[in-house]
C-alpha positions in Angstrom: -80.9 -17.5 -88.8 -77.9 -16.3 -86.5 -78.1 -12.8 -84.7 -76.2 -10.0 -86.3 -73.1 -8.6 -84.4 -73.3 -4.9 -83.5 -71.1 -2.6 -85.5 -67.9 -1.5 -83.6 -68.2 2.1 -82.2 -64.8 3.7 -83.0 -65.8 7.1 -81.8 -66.8 5.9 -78.4 -63.6 3.8 -78.0 -61.5 6.8 -79.0 -63.2 9.0 -76.4 -62.7 6.4 -73.7 -59.0 6.0 -74.6 -58.4 9.7 -74.5 -60.1 10.0 -71.1 -58.0 7.3 -69.7 -54.8 8.7 -71.2 -55.7 12.1 -69.7 -56.2 10.7 -66.3 -52.9 8.7 -66.6 -51.1 11.9 -67.5 -52.7 13.8 -64.6 -51.7 11.1 -62.2 -48.2 10.9 -63.6 -47.8 14.7 -63.3 -49.1 14.6 -59.7 -46.6 11.8 -58.9 -43.8 13.7 -60.6 -44.7 16.8 -58.6 -44.6 14.8 -55.4 -41.2 13.5 -56.3 -40.0 17.0 -57.2 -41.4 18.4 -54.0 -39.6 15.6 -52.1 -36.4 16.3 -53.9 -36.7 20.0 -53.0 -37.4 19.0 -49.4 -34.3 16.7 -49.2 -31.9 18.7 -51.4 -32.8 22.3 -50.4 -34.8 22.6 -47.2 -33.1 19.8 -45.2 -29.8 19.8 -47.1 -27.6 20.3 -44.0 -29.3 17.7 -41.9 -29.0 14.9 -44.5 -25.5 15.9 -45.4 -24.5 15.4 -41.8 -26.3 12.0 -41.8 -24.5 11.0 -44.9 -21.1 12.0 -43.6 -21.9 10.1 -40.4 -22.3 6.9 -42.5 -19.1 7.7 -44.3 -16.9 9.3 -41.7 -16.1 7.9 -38.2 -14.7 9.6 -35.2 -11.9 7.4 -33.8 -10.6 8.3 -30.3 -6.8 8.7 -29.9 -5.2 7.7 -26.5 -3.3 10.5 -24.7 0.2 10.0 -23.4 0.2 9.3 -19.7 2.0 11.8 -17.5 5.3 10.9 -15.8 6.0 10.7 -12.0 9.2 12.1 -10.4 10.6 12.3 -6.9 11.4 15.6 -5.3 14.9 15.6 -6.9 13.7 14.8 -10.5 14.4 11.1 -10.3 12.0 9.3 -12.7 9.6 6.9 -10.9 7.1 6.1 -13.6 7.3 6.6 -17.4 6.1 5.1 -20.7 8.2 2.9 -22.9 7.6 1.7 -26.5 6.4 -1.9 -26.4 5.2 -4.4 -29.1 2.1 -6.5 -28.8 1.0 -9.4 -30.9 -2.4 -8.7 -32.3 -4.9 -10.6 -34.5 -7.6 -9.3 -36.9 -10.2 -12.2 -36.6 -11.8 -11.7 -40.1 -8.4 -12.3 -41.8 -7.8 -15.5 -39.9 -9.4 -18.7 -41.2 -9.2 -20.7 -38.0 -8.5 -18.8 -34.8 -7.9 -21.8 -32.6 -5.5 -23.3 -35.0 -3.7 -20.0 -35.6 -3.2 -19.4 -31.8 -2.0 -22.9 -31.3 0.6 -22.4 -34.0 1.6 -19.1 -32.6 2.2 -20.7 -29.2 4.8 -22.9 -30.8 7.1 -19.9 -31.5 6.0 -17.4 -28.8 5.2 -17.8 -25.2 1.4 -17.3 -24.8 -0.2 -18.2 -21.6 -3.7 -19.5 -21.0 -4.6 -16.2 -19.4 -3.6 -14.4 -22.6 -5.8 -16.6 -24.7 -8.8 -16.3 -22.3 -8.4 -12.5 -22.3 -8.3 -12.5 -26.1 -11.5 -14.4 -26.4 -13.2 -12.2 -23.9 -12.4 -9.1 -26.0 -13.3 -10.9 -29.1 -16.9 -11.1 -28.0 -17.2 -7.3 -27.7 -15.4 -6.2 -30.8 -16.0 -6.3 -34.6 -14.2 -8.9 -36.6 -12.1 -6.4 -38.5 -10.8 -4.8 -35.3 -7.3 -5.7 -34.1 -7.3 -7.5 -30.8 -4.1 -8.0 -28.6 -3.1 -11.5 -27.9 0.2 -11.0 -26.1 1.8 -7.8 -24.7 5.4 -6.7 -24.3 7.2 -9.0 -26.8 10.9 -9.1 -26.3 13.5 -8.8 -29.1 13.9 -12.6 -29.5 10.1 -13.1 -29.8 9.9 -10.3 -32.3 12.6 -11.9 -34.4 11.0 -15.4 -34.3 7.7 -14.0 -35.4 9.2 -11.9 -38.2 10.8 -15.1 -39.6 7.4 -16.9 -39.6 5.2 -13.9 -40.3 4.3 -15.0 -43.9 2.6 -18.1 -42.3 0.2 -15.9 -40.3 -2.1 -13.7 -42.4 -4.1 -11.4 -40.1 -1.5 -11.5 -37.3 0.6 -8.3 -36.8 2.9 -6.7 -34.2 1.8 -3.3 -33.1 3.8 -0.6 -31.2 2.1 0.7 -28.0 3.2 2.9 -25.1 3.5 0.7 -22.0 3.8 2.0 -18.4 7.2 1.2 -16.8 8.6 1.6 -13.3 12.4 1.9 -13.7 13.1 1.4 -10.0 11.0 -1.7 -9.7 10.0 -2.5 -6.1 11.3 0.8 -4.7 8.5 3.0 -3.3 5.9 0.7 -4.9 3.3 1.3 -2.2 3.6 5.1 -2.7 3.8 5.3 -6.5 1.4 2.4 -7.1 0.8 0.9 -10.6 -1.5 0.9 -13.5 -3.4 -2.1 -14.9 -5.9 -3.1 -17.5 -9.3 -1.5 -17.1 -11.8 -4.0 -15.6 -15.4 -4.5 -16.7 -16.5 -3.0 -13.4 -14.4 0.1 -13.9 -15.5 0.5 -17.5 -19.1 0.9 -16.4 -18.1 4.0 -14.5 -15.7 5.7 -16.9 -16.7 8.4 -19.3 -15.7 8.9 -23.0 -12.3 10.3 -22.0 -11.3 6.6 -21.6 -12.6 5.6 -25.1 -9.1 4.7 -26.4 -7.5 3.7 -23.1 -6.7 0.2 -21.9 -5.0 1.1 -18.6 -6.0 3.0 -15.4 -4.3 3.7 -12.1 -5.0 0.9 -9.6 -3.1 1.9 -6.4 -0.9 4.7 -5.0 -0.3 8.0 -6.7 -1.2 6.3 -10.0 -4.7 6.0 -8.7 -5.0 9.1 -6.6 -3.9 11.4 -9.4 -5.4 9.4 -12.3 -7.4 12.5 -13.5 -4.1 14.5 -13.7 -1.9 11.8 -15.2 -4.3 10.4 -17.8 -4.7 13.5 -20.0 -7.5 14.2 -22.4 -8.5 11.9 -25.3 -8.0 13.2 -28.9 -10.0 12.2 -32.0 -9.3 11.6 -35.7 -11.8 11.7 -38.5 -11.6 8.5 -40.6 -13.3 7.7 -43.8 -14.9 4.2 -43.7 -16.6 1.8 -46.1 -20.0 0.3 -45.6 -18.5 -2.3 -43.3 -17.0 0.3 -41.1 -13.4 -0.4 -42.0 -11.0 2.6 -42.1 -9.9 3.8 -45.6 -8.1 7.0 -44.8 -7.6 9.6 -42.2 -9.3 13.0 -42.9 -8.4 15.1 -39.9 -7.1 14.9 -36.4 -7.7 16.6 -33.0 -4.5 15.6 -31.1 -4.9 14.4 -27.5 -3.7 16.4 -24.5 -1.0 14.5 -22.7 -1.3 13.9 -19.0 0.4 16.2 -16.6 3.6 15.1 -14.9 3.4 14.7 -11.1 6.4 15.6 -8.9 6.3 13.9 -5.5 7.7 14.9 -2.1 9.5 11.6 -1.8 13.2 11.5 -1.6 14.3 8.3 -3.5 17.6 8.1 -1.7 15.9 8.2 1.7 13.3 5.8 0.5 16.0 3.4 -0.6 17.8 3.6 2.8 14.5 2.9 4.6 13.7 -0.2 2.5 17.3 -1.5 2.7 17.4 -1.0 6.5 14.2 -2.9 7.0 15.5 -5.6 4.7 13.6 -8.9 4.8 11.7 -7.9 7.9 8.0 -7.1 7.7 7.3 -3.5 8.7 6.8 0.1 7.6 8.6 3.4 7.7 7.1 6.9 7.2 9.2 10.0 7.2 7.6 13.5 7.1 9.0 17.0 7.0 7.3 18.6 10.0 7.7 22.1 8.4 5.3 21.4 5.6 3.8 17.9 5.7 6.0 16.6 2.8 6.2 12.8 2.9 9.9 12.1 2.5 9.7 8.3 2.6 6.8 5.9 2.7 8.0 2.3 2.9 6.0 -0.9 3.4 8.0 -4.1 3.4 8.0 -6.5 1.8 7.2 -5.0 -1.6 6.7 -6.3 -5.1 7.5 -5.4 -8.7 4.7 -3.2 -10.1 5.8 -4.0 -13.7 4.2 -7.4 -13.2 0.7 -5.8 -13.2 1.0 -3.4 -16.1 0.3 -5.8 -19.0 -1.6 -8.3 -16.9 -0.1 -10.5 -14.3 -0.3 -14.3 -14.7 -2.5 -16.1 -12.3 0.2 -18.2 -10.6 2.4 -15.1 -9.9 -0.6 -13.2 -8.5 -1.7 -16.2 -6.3 1.8 -16.4 -4.9 1.7 -12.7 -4.0 -1.9 -12.8 -2.7 -1.3 -15.9 -0.6 2.1 -15.1 0.8 2.1 -15.0 4.6 4.3 -11.8 4.4 1.4 -10.0 2.6 3.6 -8.0 0.1 0.5 -6.4 -1.5 -0.6 -5.0 1.8 0.3 -1.3 2.4 1.4 -1.4 6.0 2.2 2.3 6.1 -1.4 3.3 5.5 -3.5 0.3 6.3 -1.5 -1.5 9.0 -3.3 -1.0 12.3 -1.1 -1.7 15.4 -1.3 -0.9 19.1 1.0 2.1 19.4 2.5 0.9 22.7 4.7 3.3 24.6 5.1 5.6 21.6 1.8 7.1 22.8 3.3 8.2 26.2 4.6 11.7 25.1 1.1 12.6 23.9 -0.5 11.3 27.1 2.1 13.3 29.0 1.1 16.4 27.1 -2.5 15.7 27.9 -1.6 15.6 31.6 0.3 18.8 31.4 -2.4 20.6 29.4 -5.2 19.4 31.6 -3.4 20.5 34.8 -3.3 17.0 36.2 0.5 16.9 36.5 3.5 19.2 36.4 6.8 18.3 34.6 8.3 17.4 38.0 5.2 15.6 39.5 6.5 12.3 40.8 5.1 8.8 41.2 6.7 5.7 42.7 7.0 2.6 40.4 7.4 -0.7 42.3 7.2 -2.7 39.0 3.4 -3.0 39.0 0.1 -1.1 39.5 -3.3 -2.2 40.8 -6.6 -0.5 41.0 -8.0 0.1 44.4 -9.8 -3.0 45.6 -8.5 -5.1 42.7 -5.8 -7.8 43.0 -5.0 -7.7 39.3 -1.5 -6.3 38.7 -0.7 -4.2 35.6 3.0 -4.9 35.2 5.8 -2.6 34.2 8.3 -3.8 31.6 11.0 -3.4 34.2 10.0 -6.1 36.7 12.0 -4.7 39.6 10.4 -1.2 39.0 11.8 2.2 38.3 11.5 3.8 41.7 10.5 7.5 41.9 9.7 8.9 38.5 8.7 12.4 37.2 7.3 12.9 33.7 10.6 13.5 32.0 12.2 10.4 33.5 9.0 8.4 32.9 9.2 9.2 29.2 12.9 8.7 28.9 12.9 5.4 30.7 9.4 4.4 29.5 7.9 3.8 32.9 4.6 2.0 32.5 3.4 2.5 36.1 3.7 6.3 35.8 1.4 6.3 32.8 -1.0 3.8 34.3 -1.6 6.3 37.1 -1.6 9.3 34.8 -4.2 7.7 32.5 -6.4 6.9 35.5 -6.1 10.6 36.7 -7.0 11.9 33.3 -9.8 9.5 32.5 -10.7 8.1 29.1 -12.7 11.1 28.0 -9.8 13.6 28.4 -7.4 11.1 26.8 -9.6 10.5 23.8 -10.3 14.2 23.2 -6.7 15.2 23.5 -5.2 12.4 21.4 -7.8 13.2 18.7 -6.2 16.6 18.3 -3.1 14.8 17.0 -5.0 12.8 14.5 -5.4 9.5 16.3 -8.6 7.7 15.4 -9.0 9.7 12.2 -7.7 9.7 8.6 -4.7 12.0 8.1 -5.9 13.0 4.7 -2.8 11.9 2.8 -3.4 11.9 -0.9 -3.6 8.1 -1.2 -6.8 6.1 -1.3 -5.8 3.2 0.9 -5.6 4.8 4.3 -7.4 3.4 7.3 -8.4 5.4 10.4 -7.0 3.3 13.2 -9.0 3.2 16.5 -9.1 5.7 19.3 -11.5 4.1 21.9 -14.0 6.0 24.0 -17.0 5.3 26.1 -19.4 6.0 23.3 -17.5 3.8 20.9 -17.5 0.8 23.3 -21.2 1.2 24.0 -22.0 1.3 20.3 -19.6 -1.5 19.3 -19.7 -3.9 22.2 -22.9 -2.9 24.1 -20.9 -2.6 27.3 -19.8 0.1 29.7 -16.2 1.4 29.9 -14.1 -0.1 32.7 -11.3 1.6 34.6 -8.8 -1.1 33.7 -9.3 -0.2 30.1 -8.4 3.4 30.8 -5.2 2.1 32.6 -3.9 0.2 29.6 -4.9 2.9 27.1 -2.3 5.1 28.9 0.5 2.9 27.5 -1.1 2.4 24.0 -2.5 -1.0 24.6 -6.1 -2.4 24.8 -8.4 -1.3 22.0 -6.3 1.5 20.7 -4.8 1.1 17.2 -2.8 3.4 15.0 -1.3 3.3 11.6 2.4 4.2 10.8 1.2 7.3 8.9 -0.8 8.4 11.9 2.2 8.0 14.2 4.4 10.0 11.8 1.8 12.7 11.5 1.4 12.9 15.2 5.1 13.2 16.0 5.5 15.7 13.1 2.9 17.8 14.8 4.7 17.5 18.1 8.0 18.4 16.5 6.5 21.5 14.9 5.1 22.5 18.3 1.5 22.2 17.3 1.4 23.1 13.6 -0.8 20.5 11.9 0.2 20.0 8.3 -1.7 17.5 6.2 0.7 14.8 5.0 1.0 14.7 1.2 2.9 12.9 -1.5 2.2 15.2 -4.5 4.2 18.4 -4.5 3.4 19.9 -7.9 2.2 19.1 -11.5 3.2 20.4 -14.9 2.5 19.8 -18.5 5.2 18.0 -20.6 7.5 20.6 -22.0 6.3 23.3 -19.6 8.8 24.4 -16.9 6.0 26.0 -14.9 5.2 23.9 -11.8 1.8 24.2 -10.2 2.0 23.6 -6.4 -0.7 21.1 -5.2 0.4 20.9 -1.5 -2.4 21.5 0.9 -2.3 24.6 3.2 -2.1 24.5 7.0 -5.6 23.5 8.2 -5.2 24.2 12.0 -2.8 24.4 15.0 -2.8 23.0 18.5 -2.3 25.7 21.1 -0.9 25.1 24.6 -2.0 27.1 27.6 1.7 27.0 28.5 4.0 26.7 25.4 6.8 25.4 27.6 4.9 22.1 27.7 6.1 21.5 24.1 9.7 22.0 25.1 9.4 19.9 28.3 8.1 16.9 26.4 10.6 17.4 23.5 13.4 17.4 26.1 12.1 14.2 27.7 12.1 12.6 24.2 15.7 13.8 23.7 16.7 12.0 26.8 15.2 8.8 25.4 18.0 8.8 22.9 20.8 10.8 24.6 20.0 10.7 28.3 21.4 8.3 30.9 19.0 5.3 31.2 17.1 6.3 28.0 15.5 3.3 26.4 17.2 4.2 23.0 20.5 5.6 24.1 22.4 3.0 22.1 20.9 4.4 18.9 22.0 7.9 19.9 25.7 7.3 20.3 27.7 8.9 17.6 24.6 10.5 15.9 25.3 13.5 13.6 22.8 15.6 15.7 20.8 15.1 18.8 17.3 13.8 18.1 14.2 13.1 20.1 12.5 9.7 20.1 10.3 7.3 21.9 10.4 3.5 21.8 7.4 1.3 21.9 6.5 -2.4 22.1 3.1 -3.7 21.1 2.0 -7.1 22.3 0.7 -9.6 19.7 -0.9 -11.8 22.4 -1.5 -11.6 26.1 0.3 -13.6 28.8 -0.9 -14.7 32.2 -0.1 -12.9 35.5 2.3 -15.6 36.6 4.2 -15.7 33.2 7.1 -13.8 31.8 7.7 -12.9 28.2 10.8 -14.7 26.9 11.3 -13.8 23.3 13.5 -16.8 22.3 10.8 -19.2 23.5 8.1 -17.7 21.3 7.4 -18.3 17.6 8.7 -15.4 15.5 5.3 -14.4 14.2 4.0 -14.2 17.8 6.7 -11.9 19.1 6.0 -8.3 20.1 6.0 -5.6 17.4 8.8 -3.0 17.7 8.0 0.7 17.3 9.9 3.9 17.3 9.0 7.6 16.7 11.5 10.4 16.4 12.2 13.9 15.1 15.5 15.7 14.4 17.2 18.0 15.1 15.6 18.6 18.5 15.8 22.4 18.3 15.0 22.8 14.6 13.1 19.7 13.4 13.4 18.9 9.7 12.4 15.2 9.7 9.9 13.2 11.7 9.8 9.4 11.6 7.5 6.5 12.6 8.8 3.0 12.3 7.2 -0.4 13.0 8.9 -3.7 12.6 6.4 -6.6 12.9 7.4 -9.2 15.5 10.7 -7.3 15.9 10.8 -7.5 19.7 12.0 -4.3 21.3 11.7 -0.8 19.8 15.1 0.1 21.1 16.9 -2.8 19.6 15.1 -3.1 16.3 13.3 0.0 15.3 15.4 2.8 16.8 18.6 1.9 14.7 16.5 2.2 11.6 15.5 5.8 12.6 19.1 6.6 13.4 20.3 5.6 10.0 17.5 7.5 8.2 18.1 10.7 10.3 21.9 10.6 9.7 21.4 10.0 6.0 18.9 12.8 5.5 20.6 15.5 7.5 24.0 14.7 6.0 22.5 15.0 2.5 20.7 18.3 3.2 23.8 19.7 5.0 21.9 20.3 8.3 
């Protein structure tokens, strides 16, 4: 007989269900409480924090590029400004096939391989919806051709940008400099103030005063979608434009300097000895800075870089040359100041000089000799033998210490980054550099600016400006003042007088200045041809720097020597003699004689400047 099934216990089942329902209700209430507590935490306690985070996802800060400041010469002539320019840009996400699109664009617009390579380099670092420039500075014809075909190129647009422009082209390029695209190396060292900037000063004033010219970046609040694409602009903090820089350069004088040098390699520096204003700074040959702004093509850059004339090299600041006989007035001052000679101390020049017990002859440029010379005549006629003997009497230590007072062997401090210091040799320098003692023969040739000694054109101009001002040492400078656009208030940035050179006998200044006047206006002066018919009397000193040495039994015959092996021609000057307003240093590479090549350049500059200023 089968077992009987137990009767179902409804009461027990009902109790169990109620217990489980109660626990479920309790757990649900606890969970709802947790949710409510979390909501209070999010919506009340941390409301401000999460609102900020939410806005951060929805609102983006987009940097706005400031307008770069302008550059003017001392008379208000515009040297660097910004012009509207159109660039061809691509939004990659809107283009189906980038390679094919670029190939089709090259059929209607000139696009170089460098442009394409630059585009793809930027493509790697930017989002697909960000516009990337492919070609800069489209001309009117290219704009028109693209406008006709525009409907065939979705995702390709032309955008207006401000592009740096140098209206005078090559003129004063080594002083003004240029801007170029920011390199990856530069980008690593720049702060957020360059977040919206593609260009930065590379050379000249553009580089030295980058922090003044650049301005301060602005920002705009832009509402974006989940992909980060801009939907609308919410607010804007405008950028602060860069300050305008007014230079001490006189463009007219600069033009005369460059035109007078012409196709010759060389440099001219003109300084106002009353304040250190650089009136002209020319290095020839030059180049067009506009080539570098939007990115120079490789073939053009290679032609500039590999040119034997080195147009990219700033000779005025970086060219280091033996100063030759232009150093003689300063050696003469050293002799007077150290009581080793008097202005009328004489020496006989037979055309050569030898050290005691040495058969080697240090020759004078005048083979038959100058005869009896005092300091004034020795400077005027550039007698080498007189200064061989004076250098030996002074010794290298006194020569070094005294020439250093005039800035030789040191940076002048001009407000450009490219300057080099030249070389003023000493015993200590030779021992450290060559591990050798100093020899008397090296002292002898230092007295005429040969041997190890090297000077830059800016150093020579600075030194002769100091001599012209009778010892007032002004730091050379190109920037005169800065101002904000629209503000007529100019802020002076010229440096103060740092120091002065004092003479035990102030008459020494006048004696050497008179000797330099006779170089140009005296009988037998080495540059008296340049002085004939000059507007005012000016002081000068010719110089010749050897490019290579010749044997004792040889003579230098210019026409028999390759042009690039000929002597460098130098000339320093200041004018007028009594009230100097301009000091000049000139070097013409392989120009031969300072009197025949460099002095006429100075004469033209002096006449032009003093006629213009009415002096």
